[in-house]
N, C-alpha and C positions, 0 to 999 in steps of 0.2 A: 430640543431634546438633549438632556444632560446626561442621564444615567441609563445604562443598558444592563439588564440582568439575564444571564445565560444559564439555561437549564440543560444539564449535561455538557458541562464546560470541559471535562477532562478528556473528550475526544480530541484526537490530534487536529482535525479541521476545526472543531469549535475553539480549541485553545488559540489556533492561529486567527480566527475571526476575533476573538477577544483581544488580541494584541493590535490587530488592524484598527479596531474601534477605539482602543486607548490612543494609539498613535493619531488619530483623527481628532482626538480631544474630548472623548468621551470618558466619563467615569463608569467602571465596568465591574460588575460582581458575578458571581456564579456560584453554582452547586453541582455536585455529582456523587455517585456512589461507586463502589468497586474501584478506587482510584489507585494508580500506581505510576511509578516512573515509566519513561522519561518524561511525560507531558507535565506531571505534577511538578517536577524540577524546573519545566519552562515557565510555568505560571508564576512560581516564586521568583524566577530570574526577571520575569516581565513586570513584577510587583503587582500582579492581578490577584486579589483575595477571592478566595472560594471556601465553601464549607462542604464536609462530607456528609451525606445524607440529604434527602429531599423533605422540606417542611415548609408550610406556607409562610411561616416568620422570615424564611430565608429572603423573601422579596424585600424585607427591610422597611423602614419608617423613616422619611416618607417613601412611598412606592416608586419603583422606576418608571420612567417614561415609555420604556419599551422592553419586552421580553421576547428573547430569541430561544427557540426550543429544538433541541437536537433530536435525531430520529429514534434515539434509545428511550427517550421519555414517553411513558404511557400516557393515555388520554386522561386518565385518572390521577396523574401525578398531582400532589397537593400544590405545588408551587403553579402548575398551569391551571389547575381549578381555580386557586385564588386569583390569578390574574384575570381570568376569564370573568370571574364574579366581579372584580373590581373594574372591568370595562377596559382594561390595558389593551393597547395593541400588541398582537402576538405574530411573530413571524417565525418561519423556518430559516435555517442557515442559508439555503440557496436563495430564498426571498429576499433576505438581506444582501447577500452578495450581488443579485440582480440589480439592486440600486447602487451599490457601490462601484460596479463594473461600467456604469454608463460613461465614464469619464476616461475609460482605458481602452486598449485594443487586446482582448483576451486571447491568449494562447491556450487552449484547453486540451489536456492530455486525457484520452479515455482509453477503455479496455479492460477486459477482465483480469489481466495480470500485466504486471510491469509498470503500472503508472507512476508509483513512488520513485523507483530507480531512475525512470525517464524524466520525471520533473526534477529530480535532484541534479541529474546531469545537465539538463537545459538551465536550470537556474545558475549553476556554476559557470556554464558557457557564456550566458548573457551577462553575468557579473564580469567575467574576464574581457568580454568584448566592450566594457564601459557603458553599457546601455542602461544600467541602473534600474533593473526591472522591479516591479512589485511581484511577490510569489507567495502562494500558499501551497505547501507540500503536505502530503498525507504521511509524512514521516520527517526525520530530520537529517537533511544532507550533512554528511560529516565535514564537508569542505566549508560549510557555512555556520553550522552550529545552531542554526535556528530554522524552525519550520515556516517562517512567515517574515516579510519585509514589505514596508510600504516605501516604494523608490520614487524617484522623480521623472523616471522615463514613461513612455507611453505604454508599454508592454505590460500585461498582467498575466503571470504564468499560474495556472492551477490545475489541480486534478479534477476531472470530471467523473464523478461516480454515479453510476447508473441506478443506485438504490433509491428507495422512497425519501422524499425530503423531510417528512415528519409524519408522526401517527395521523395527523389531522390534514396533511398535504401528500397525497400519494404520487405527485408527480415526480419522475426520475430526476435526481438532482441537477444532471448536466443539461437539461433543457432550459435552465434559467440563466445559463452562463454567457450568453451573447458572443458565441465563438468567432473571432476574425480569422484565426488559424486553428483547425481542429486536427487532433493526432489521434488515429485509432491504432493501438497497438495489436490488439487481438479481440476476438469475441468468441467465448466459449460459456455456455450456459452457467450462471451462478444466481444467488439470491432467489431460490427457488420458492421461498416462502412469500416472495413478492410477486414474481413472474410466473404465469401458468404454464409456460413451457417455452422451448426454444423459439418458436416463431414471435412470440410477444417480446422475448428478450431482444432478438434481433432487430424487432421493429423499433424499439426505443432507440437503438443505436442508429437506425435509418432517420429517425426524426432528428437526432442531434446532427447528423451529417447534412441534412437539409437545412439547418440553421446558418451554416456557413455561407457568407454572402458571395456573390458572383465575383467580387474583386478580392475575395479572400483564398484561402488554400486549405485543402484536406490532404493530410498524409495518412496513408493506411498500410498496415502490415500484410502484405499479400501472402506471407505464409499461412495466415488464418484465413481458410476459405470463407468463414462468416464475415470477416472484415472486408475481403474483397466484395462481397455481396452489399455490405453496407456501403461502400464507396460508390457503388453504381447509383446510390439514391441521392447523390450530391448534385447540386447545381453549379457548384464552385469548380475550378481547376482541381485536379486530383494528381497527386504523385504517390507512387507506391514503393515500399523498400521491404527487404527481406533477403533471403537466401535464395529464393526460387528464380530460375531463369525467367526473364520477361520483367523483373522488378525494375522500376525506374532507377532506384538506388540498390545496389547489389553488392552484398559482402562476397568476397572470394579469397582463395589463398589464405584461408584461416589458420593461424597457429595459436592454439591455447596453451597457455603456460600457468603455472600455479599462483603467479602474482599479477599477470597481466594478459592481455590478448593482443595479437598482432594481425592484421588484416589488410587487404587491398580493397577499394571500392570501384565498381563500374557504375557510370551514369548513362542509362538507356544504351548499354552494351559496350560503351567506350571507356577505356580507363581514364580514371578521374583522380584517384589518390592511391598511392601506394605505401606500404609499411606504415599504416596508421597503428598507433599505439594506444590502447585502451587500459587505463590503470585498474582494471578489475578482470577477473577470471570468468570463463564460461561463454557458452554460445548465445545465451538468451539476452545478457545485457548488451550484447553486440547490436542487438536490434534497436536499443536505446541510442547507441552511438549512431546508427544509420539515420534515425529519425532527427538526431542533432545535426547531423552533417547536411541533410536535406533542409532543415529550418535554417542553418547558417548561410546556405546558398540562397534561399529566398529573402533573408535579411541583408545580405551583403556583407557578412562577417568575414574577415581575411582568413585565409587558409591557416596561417601560423597560429592565429588565436584559437581556431579550432582544433588544431593538433595539441596544442599546449593544454587546453581545457580537457581534451579526452585522455591524455597521458597523466594528467595530475587528479582525475576524478577519484575519489575514495569511497563512493557508493553512499548509503543511507543507514542510519541507525537501525538495528534490529533485522538488517537484511545481511545474513551470515556475517553478524557482528561477533568478533572475538570478545569473550567475557573473562576469560582467565586460563592460565596454564599451571598446573600443579603436578609435579612428579612425572612429567612428559606426557600428561593428559589435557587435551585442549578442549575448552568448553565453549560453545558457539550458539548465539541466539539467532533465530530466524522467524519472520512473521508469517510464514506459510500456514495457511488455514483452508486449503482446498486441495484435493488430491493432485491436480496438475501442479500446483505450486510445490507440493511436497516432492513431487517426482523431479520438477527442475532444479529445486534447490539442492537435492541430494545429489544430482547429476553434477551441478556446479561445485558442490563441495568435494566430490571425487576429483575434480580438476584441481580444486585449491589444495587439497591435502592428499596427493597421490599415494597409493601404496599403503594407506593407514585405514585402519578399522573404523567405520562410522556407526556409532550409535544413535538412533534417533528416538526422542520422547516427542510423541505428537499428541497435542491437544485438541479435542473436538469442541470448538468454541463456538463457532458460528452456525446459524441456522443450516446452512448448505452442508457443512461439514458433518452435521448429524443426521443428515437424511439417508435413507437406506439405498436411494436410487443411485447413490455414487459407490455402491459396493464394487461394481465391476473395474471403476477407475481406481478405487484403493488397491485392487489386486495387481495392478501394475505400477504403483506408485513407489514402492520401498525396496525395490530389487537391489538398489545400490548399497543398502545398509546391511551392516553386520548384524545388527539386532535392533528391535523395534520395541518400545514400551508405551502402553497406552493407559494414561490416568483415567480417572472416573470421568464420565461425561459431564459437560457442563450444563446445568439446569435440563436434564432430559424432559421434564414436564412441559418445556416450552414448546416441544414437537408433538403433533398429533401422534397417538400410538401407532397407527397404521403406517405412518411415514418415517417413524423414529428408528434410527440405527440401534441395533442391539450389540453390545460389546462382543458377544460370541460370534455374531455374524461377521463383524468387523475383523475379529482376530482371524477366523478362517478365511476371509477374502485375501487379507495380507498374507496368510501363511501359504498361499498359491505361490509367491515369488520369494517370500522370506520366511522360511520355517522358525527362525529364532525371534517369535513375537511373544510378548507377555502382556496381560492386562493386570494392572497393580492399582486398585481403587484407592488403597491407603497411600497417601502422598509421601509421608515419611519414608515408607518402605521403598519407594522408587530411589530415593537416595542411597539407602543401603544396598539395594540390588545392584545398582551401577557401581558403587564404590567397592563392591565385593568382586566385580568381574572385569573393570577396565584395566587395561595394562599401559605401560608407557608406550607412547605413539598413538594412542587411540584417540579419537575425536568424539565427543558427545554433542550432538545437536538438538537443541530444545525448539520445537516449533509451535507457535501459539499467536493468535491475533489478540488474544488476552494476556494475562500475566502469568509466567512461571517463574516468577522471581524467588519465591521460595525454595523451589527445587534447584535453580541455578545456584544461590548463594549456599543453599545447603550442601550441594555436591561439592563446591569449591571448598567450603569450610571443613567437610569430612575428609576430603583428600589432604588437606593441610595438616589436620590433626594426625592422620595416619602416616604422613611423612615426617612426622616429628617435628 
């Protein structure tokens, strides 16, 4: 096998796979639509060619030896159809990883929220410890600058997504990942276009937990009741972490500051570490730190190395990432695409920017974010915001009408806790709306799992022009 073609290459995970395949000596090509930074910048940096749009001729001549298909590619994607008609082998990303991981000891981070931050922190800690891990992160760790690396060590760190592997392969991705060590951050229903309900969703995580071998380790976030339920399905040793009493690894004496967090750690009720500094603010990233401390103990990483890694951790791109400041107005980008993530991101932003007005532009991009069953959750998500702006819904026709959120419904749900909410379907008008209202000291937080680059750059440029 010499050349691999990747359909939907501009997903974060797909671009990481492309880099790994290239590092293993394969020629890699790809295609995608609706492309945007930072992944496109990474592919350019990696020297991996891609074309925008899907056409049969993208497969090239001669044809590739293998086609890997992302889960956003439809069954009637012209490249997938052409590959099938040509008799080419076709794999999903998880199926490809299943083969690649055979030579490693995978450390797989799962959970509805917090996977990218946790993976970014673990990759940084393992690097600082000199273990030279391989990793695939569903974002870009700021400390490392890349979302993937093929190292010489035995550990392979990656995010375990519970979503379907591909349109032709409805296996949850993380069931392919051969976990030696599994980490379950939390479990709260998501991907409701794929899972029929909470029972099926939890069951997928239970199946993942059961994959961890008897000589491996499962770490579970005990603050999430569903994660505790998942841990009960494991046959491996289990260690829990969280704020709750009874956690094997418990954060106590927590001191939240705008630029960092400081806390103590109890191990099974006994003092273990004092005055641990984490270089990121907020209660939720502390759970990532606890998982890192537990993993470090299991791997025998020295305490000083752990402390240095935590203190110097810079987070991940698109996770409360500062995009610019003009005239005292700070513009921040965040990946939040679920009401729980919106709430936790705003709570963290309130710690990061104390006593400042928070404006939030929330993009309904994913299937779950556009489903009306989350209306009660949205009602509680934006209480920390000074104002909320809703752009037009992303491809509403993709959601069955009886399940689809209506913008008036969503606006009224948010209005229960945040009366200053506006639906602005014309995107350029969002920039004008914000530019007319923001004041020095305000923070504008753009939340989307897709791309709001036009609004982010548009606001920054408009503020520059008005500042003279």
